Every structure is written in structure tokens, then in C-alpha cells.
C-alpha positions in Angstrom: 0.0 0.0 0.0 1.4 3.4 -1.1 -0.5 5.5 1.5 2.2 5.7 4.2 5.0 6.7 1.9 2.6 9.4 0.3 1.7 10.5 3.8 5.2 11.0 4.7 6.2 12.7 1.4 3.4 15.2 1.8 4.1 15.7 5.5 7.6 17.0 4.4 6.4 19.1 1.6 7.7 22.5 2.7 10.8 21.2 4.4 11.7 19.4 1.2 11.1 22.5 -0.9 13.1 24.7 1.5 16.1 22.2 1.4 15.8 21.6 5.1 15.8 17.7 5.1 18.8 15.5 5.8 20.3 14.1 2.6 19.0 10.6 3.6 15.5 11.8 4.1 15.7 14.1 1.0 16.9 11.0 -1.1 13.8 8.9 0.2 11.4 11.6 -0.5 12.9 12.2 -4.0 12.6 8.4 -4.8 8.9 8.5 -3.7 8.3 11.5 -5.9 10.0 9.7 -8.9 7.6 6.7 -8.5 4.4 8.4 -7.4 2.6 10.7 -10.0 -0.1 12.2 -7.6 2.6 13.2 -5.0 4.9 14.5 -7.8 2.0 16.7 -9.0 1.4 18.1 -5.5 5.0 18.9 -5.0 5.1 20.5 -8.4 2.1 22.7 -7.7 3.6 23.9 -4.4 7.0 24.4 -5.8 5.5 26.6 -8.6 3.3 28.5 -6.0 6.3 29.2 -3.9 8.3 30.4 -6.8 5.5 32.7 -8.0 5.2 34.1 -4.4 8.9 34.7 -4.2 8.9 36.6 -7.6 6.0 38.8 -6.7 7.2 39.7 -3.2 10.4 41.3 -4.3 9.2 44.8 -4.3 11.6 47.4 -2.7 10.6 49.0 0.5 10.6 52.8 0.3 13.4 54.4 2.1 11.1 56.4 4.2 9.3 53.3 5.4 12.6 51.6 6.3 13.7 54.7 8.2 10.4 54.9 10.2 10.7 51.2 11.1 14.3 51.5 12.2 13.3 54.6 14.3 10.6 52.7 15.9 12.9 49.8 16.7 15.4 52.2 18.2 12.8 53.8 20.3 11.5 50.5 21.5 15.0 49.4 22.3 15.6 52.7 24.3 12.4 52.2 26.3 13.3 48.7 27.6 
């Protein structure tokens, strides 16, 4: 039955995509993805979604906002 390997693979979805698995665990998940079409599709969708979000969230913060945040942090640090 493929249920348990699928459950394990899907449970590690984000740690796999973020490269946070041990080499052994990554190899096991990769082998499962190579053999399991439904899990491969789920990982593919999530990888593409993560990529789109990363591309769209690269706007530069205005200098005035950065300075206001830094000022607020300095003020907070001074009051503690």
C-alpha cells in the first residue's frame, strides 16, 4: 500500500522545498516522488506556487518606510 509513503512525502512538503531535510530523508522523498505521480504533481504545484510568491514579493521597501521602522525599533529598544 502506497498510503504511508505518500503521507510521509506530503508531510515533508515544505521542508523538502526549503532544502531543510537531511540528505538521507531528501533522497527517500525524491525516490517516492519519482515513483508516485500524484505526489509529484502536488510537489510540483507547491514548488510553482512558492516560486510565484517569491517573484511577486520582491518589491523594494521605500526608504522612508525603512527609516520609520528603524526609528521605531530604536525607540522601543531605548524604552526597555
